[in-house]
N, C-alpha and C positions, 0 to 999 in steps of 0.2 A: 044698457050699453054705456050711458053717460056715467053712471055710478062706477062701472068697471073701469072706465078710462080714468076717473078721478082716483080710484084706489090704486091703479097701476102707477100713476104719476106720484102718488104719496109713497108707495113702496119703493120707487126708484130714488126719491129724495131721502127716505129713511136709510136705504142701503148706502148712499153716498155719505150720510152723516156717520153711520156705523164705521165705514172705512176710515174717515177722518179721526174718529175717536180711537180706533185701534192704533192708528199711526201715532197719535199723541201719547197713548198709554205705553207703546213700545219705546218711544223716546224717553218718557219719564223713567221707565224701568232701566234703560241702558245708562242713564246719567246718575242713577241712584247710588249713594254711598253704601258701604257694607252695613247691614242692619241686623239686629237681633232676631231670633226666631219669633214669629208672630207679628212683628212690625211690618215686614214685607218691603219689597223693592218699590212698589208703587207708592206706598205711604212715605217712605224715606225720600223718594224723588219729589213728591209734592211738597214735603217739608222744606227741602232744599230750594225749590222754586219760590215758595211763598216768602221765605226769609231773605233770599238772595245772598247776603253775606252775614255769616254768624259773628264776624269780628266787629260789626257795627254796634253791637250791644255790649255795654261795659259791665253789665251784671245780669243775673238771671231775673231780677225783679223788673228790669227794663224790658226784657223779652216777654215776660208774662204780661206786662201791661200792653205791649204791642199786640199780643194775641187776644187781649180782652179777658184774661183769666184771673185777674186780680179782684179782690173784694172791694166793693164800694165802701166809702167811709163817711161817717157822720160824727164830727168832733166839734166840741166847743168847750174851752176851758179844760177842766179835768175830766170831762165826759168824753169817752172814746168808744164808738160802736162801729163794728164792721157789719156790712150787709151782704147782699148777694153780689155775684160777680158783675162788674160794670158793663161788660160786653162792648167796650170801646176797643177798637183795633180791628184786626183782620178776622172776619167771620170764617173764612176758609181755613185759616190756620187753627182757629179754635175748634172747628168741626173735626179736622183730621186728628187733633190731639185727643179729643173726646172719643173719636172712632177707635183709636188704638188702645184705649183703656181696657176694654173687655178682652181684647186679645192678649194684653199683658197678664191679666188674671188667669187666662187659660194656658198660656205657654211659658210664662216667666214667674213661676212660684218662688224662685230664689231672689227675685229683684227686691231690694230693701223697701221700696215704696209699696209694693204689693203686700209684703209682710205687714208693714205699718197699717195699711188700709184694712186688711182682713181682721186685725185686732180690734180696730175701731168700729167695724161694721157689725161685729157680733152683737146681736140684740138691739141694733140701732133702728130707729124709725125709717120709713121710706124717704122722708125729706132729708134726714141726716145722711142716709146712704148716698143720695144724689150729691150732697155737699162734698162728701168724701171722694166720690168719683171725679168731681171737678178738681179737687185738690190733687188727686193722682195725675190728672191730665196736666196740671200746672207743674208738678214736680217732674213728670216725665219730660216736658218741654225744656225745663231748666237743665235736666241731666243730659238731654240730647244736645243742648247748646254747649255744655261742658265737654261732651264727647267730641263735637265738631270743632271746638277750639283747642283741643289737646290737653284739657285740664284733668281729665280722668280717662279710665279705660272701661271697657265692657265688664271685665272681671271685677274691678273695684266696685262696680255698681251691682254686681250679682246678675248681670244679664248674660244669657246663653246665646251664642251665635251659631249659625249653621256652619257645618264644615264645608270648606270650599276645596275645589280641585278634586 
């Protein structure tokens, strides 16, 4: 009887949390900007919330750094070596950018970054493929910044959008 009461209390708490999560997801989807096929309203809404204002970044490099998608660097004199991504910045933004990469490969075959990545991934090792996927995430984030600041269009990037209306 005690276990049943504990389970009933836990189920009630879980139902309340699920209701709150559904409300947040609905809000994110309703505030989301127009997005290409495969990116989705939820992802677009989260990107908007994580960045807050796209205009605060003067370049795509600064945005990539904010997301922690830039390579680390070890330089001295004429020696210059890039390493793995530094992971400084917003882990949530980095997660959502990496999350969208596989959907880009599935739904956006005409996107210039996907074409670029597919050429380089042919015959590449597992480690190299992971590096390329991070590079795709970084390039997508910069392109999304360019879209949100009016510097380019979906068509110029080769992104297909769902028909509205």
